[in-house]
Every structure is written in C-alpha cells, then in structure tokens.
MIDOSE-1310 file (N, C-alpha, C; in nm, 2 decimals, decimal comma, always signed):
residues 71
mrdy	-0,13/-0,99/-1,75/-0,24/-1,08/-1,87/-0,34/-0,94/-1,86; -0,32/-0,85/-1,78/-0,44/-0,72/-1,83/-0,61/-0,79/-1,76; -0,61/-0,88/-1,72/-0,79/-0,91/-1,67/-0,83/-0,86/-1,58; -0,77/-0,74/-1,59/-0,84/-0,63/-1,45/-0,98/-0,66/-1,36
ksai	-1,06/-0,71/-1,39/-1,20/-0,75/-1,36/-1,18/-0,89/-1,28; -1,12/-0,95/-1,29/-1,09/-1,10/-1,24/-0,97/-1,10/-1,17; -0,84/-0,98/-1,17/-0,81/-0,95/-1,00/-0,88/-0,91/-0,92; -0,95/-0,76/-0,98/-1,06/-0,73/-0,90/-1,08/-0,84/-0,79
aaqq	-1,21/-0,89/-0,90/-1,26/-1,00/-0,81/-1,17/-1,11/-0,70; -1,06/-1,14/-0,77/-0,95/-1,23/-0,64/-0,92/-1,18/-0,51; -0,88/-1,06/-0,58/-0,86/-0,97/-0,43/-0,92/-0,96/-0,36; -1,03/-0,92/-0,43/-1,14/-0,88/-0,32/-1,21/-0,99/-0,19
kvvr	-1,14/-1,11/-0,28/-1,23/-1,25/-0,22/-1,14/-1,26/-0,12; -1,01/-1,22/-0,18/-0,86/-1,22/-0,01/-0,87/-1,11/+0,13; -1,02/-1,02/+0,08/-1,03/-0,87/+0,16/-1,13/-0,99/+0,28; -1,21/-1,00/+0,20/-1,34/-1,08/+0,25/-1,36/-1,21/+0,34
lwpe	-1,24/-1,29/+0,30/-1,24/-1,39/+0,38/-1,15/-1,43/+0,46; -1,05/-1,33/+0,43/-0,94/-1,32/+0,54/-0,85/-1,17/+0,53; -0,98/-1,12/+0,63/-0,91/-0,93/+0,66/-0,83/-0,96/+0,77; -0,76/-1,06/+0,78/-0,65/-1,06/+0,94/-0,56/-1,09/+0,87
nska	-0,56/-1,11/+0,72/-0,43/-1,19/+0,69/-0,34/-1,05/+0,65; -0,25/-1,11/+0,68/-0,14/-1,04/+0,62/-0,16/-0,92/+0,51; -0,18/-1,10/+0,40/-0,21/-1,01/+0,25/-0,32/-0,94/+0,28; -0,41/-0,88/+0,33/-0,49/-0,83/+0,33/-0,51/-0,67/+0,24
pdal	-0,40/-0,57/+0,32/-0,39/-0,44/+0,27/-0,32/-0,48/+0,09; -0,21/-0,55/+0,11/-0,17/-0,56/-0,05/-0,27/-0,55/-0,14; -0,37/-0,68/-0,06/-0,49/-0,71/-0,19/-0,55/-0,61/-0,23; -0,61/-0,50/-0,10/-0,67/-0,36/-0,17/-0,56/-0,28/-0,24
lnia	-0,48/-0,26/-0,22/-0,38/-0,24/-0,29/-0,38/-0,20/-0,47; -0,38/-0,39/-0,48/-0,37/-0,41/-0,59/-0,55/-0,39/-0,64; -0,61/-0,41/-0,58/-0,77/-0,36/-0,63/-0,72/-0,25/-0,70; -0,70/-0,12/-0,62/-0,67/-0,04/-0,66/-0,58/+0,07/-0,78
ssqa	-0,47/-0,02/-0,78/-0,40/-0,05/-0,92/-0,51/-0,09/-1,05; -0,58/-0,20/-1,03/-0,66/-0,28/-1,12/-0,74/-0,20/-1,19; -0,82/-0,09/-1,06/-0,92/-0,01/-1,08/-0,88/+0,14/-1,18; -0,72/+0,14/-1,14/-0,71/+0,26/-1,17/-0,67/+0,29/-1,35
eige	-0,63/+0,16/-1,35/-0,56/+0,06/-1,53/-0,70/+0,06/-1,62; -0,80/+0,03/-1,55/-0,94/+0,07/-1,61/-1,05/+0,15/-1,60; -0,97/+0,24/-1,56/-1,02/+0,36/-1,59/-1,12/+0,44/-1,48; -1,14/+0,30/-1,38/-1,25/+0,33/-1,25/-1,20/+0,46/-1,10
ntaa	-1,11/+0,54/-1,16/-1,05/+0,63/-1,09/-1,10/+0,68/-0,93; -1,21/+0,72/-0,95/-1,27/+0,73/-0,82/-1,32/+0,66/-0,68; -1,34/+0,49/-0,74/-1,34/+0,36/-0,72/-1,16/+0,34/-0,62; -1,14/+0,40/-0,76/-0,93/+0,32/-0,66/-0,92/+0,41/-0,58
retl	-0,94/+0,56/-0,59/-0,94/+0,66/-0,46/-0,96/+0,61/-0,36; -1,08/+0,55/-0,35/-1,20/+0,51/-0,26/-1,16/+0,39/-0,18; -1,10/+0,26/-0,29/-0,99/+0,20/-0,21/-0,89/+0,21/-0,11; -0,82/+0,32/-0,16/-0,68/+0,37/-0,12/-0,75/+0,45/+0,01
rtlv	-0,88/+0,52/+0,00/-0,89/+0,55/+0,12/-0,92/+0,47/+0,25; -1,01/+0,34/+0,17/-1,04/+0,23/+0,28/-0,90/+0,16/+0,36; -0,81/+0,16/+0,30/-0,70/+0,10/+0,28/-0,57/+0,19/+0,42; -0,61/+0,29/+0,36/-0,54/+0,37/+0,48/-0,60/+0,40/+0,63
kkyp	-0,72/+0,35/+0,62/-0,82/+0,32/+0,73/-0,83/+0,18/+0,81; -0,83/+0,13/+0,74/-0,86/-0,04/+0,79/-0,70/-0,09/+0,80; -0,61/-0,03/+0,79/-0,45/-0,08/+0,75/-0,42/+0,00/+0,78; -0,38/+0,09/+0,87/-0,34/+0,23/+0,89/-0,17/+0,23/+0,88
stsa	-0,10/+0,11/+0,96/+0,01/+0,09/+1,03/+0,12/+0,03/+0,89; +0,07/-0,04/+0,81/+0,16/-0,11/+0,64/+0,18/-0,01/+0,61; +0,26/-0,08/+0,55/+0,33/-0,08/+0,44/+0,27/-0,01/+0,28; +0,19/-0,08/+0,30/+0,03/-0,09/+0,15/-0,03/+0,04/+0,19
aeqa	-0,04/+0,13/+0,34/-0,09/+0,22/+0,38/-0,05/+0,34/+0,35; +0,09/+0,32/+0,33/+0,19/+0,42/+0,29/+0,17/+0,44/+0,15; +0,19/+0,35/+0,08/+0,21/+0,35/-0,04/+0,04/+0,41/-0,10; -0,05/+0,41/-0,04/-0,19/+0,43/-0,05/-0,17/+0,59/-0,02
kqrl	-0,11/+0,63/+0,09/-0,13/+0,77/+0,09/-0,06/+0,83/+0,01; +0,08/+0,74/-0,07/+0,15/+0,84/-0,15/+0,06/+0,90/-0,30; -0,03/+0,73/-0,34/-0,07/+0,78/-0,46/-0,21/+0,87/-0,41; -0,22/+0,89/-0,29/-0,38/+0,96/-0,28/-0,31/+1,14/-0,28
srr	-0,16/+1,16/-0,23/-0,15/+1,30/-0,19/-0,10/+1,29/-0,39; -0,02/+1,21/-0,46/-0,03/+1,26/-0,64/-0,19/+1,30/-0,67; -0,31/+1,22/-0,69/-0,41/+1,25/-0,70/-0,47/+1,41/-0,76
C-alpha cells in the first residue's frame, strides 16, 4: 500500500507496548525498511543499530547487521 508513515507508526506501537514480544525485533526491521523507502536513511541506520543493541541474538539483528555493513 506504500503508506510508510502509517506502517512506521503501527510498528513503533508494537515495539513500545510489547518490547519483549518475539515480533518486536521484526517490527524494528520493518520500521527501518519503511524509513529507507521514504528517504530517511539516517533514521533507518539508527533504527538498525537500536535493533542490534536491544535484540542481538535474533535473526532480525543479523539482517540489520548485514544492512548496516552495506551502507
């Protein structure tokens, strides 16, 4: 649907309300993807760094590390 700002808001709600949920790391990864799509590259990198820091042993964190190494 390409409504990235709404997607970011929805995913931020997941992270804020349920930070211990197994979906939280994926939500951060989705936030970073949406930020990158709308040209917020600095914010996207910061979100990826936050993901790696908060959820280091998740598959989402591995993907975040790969994305950070490519930028």
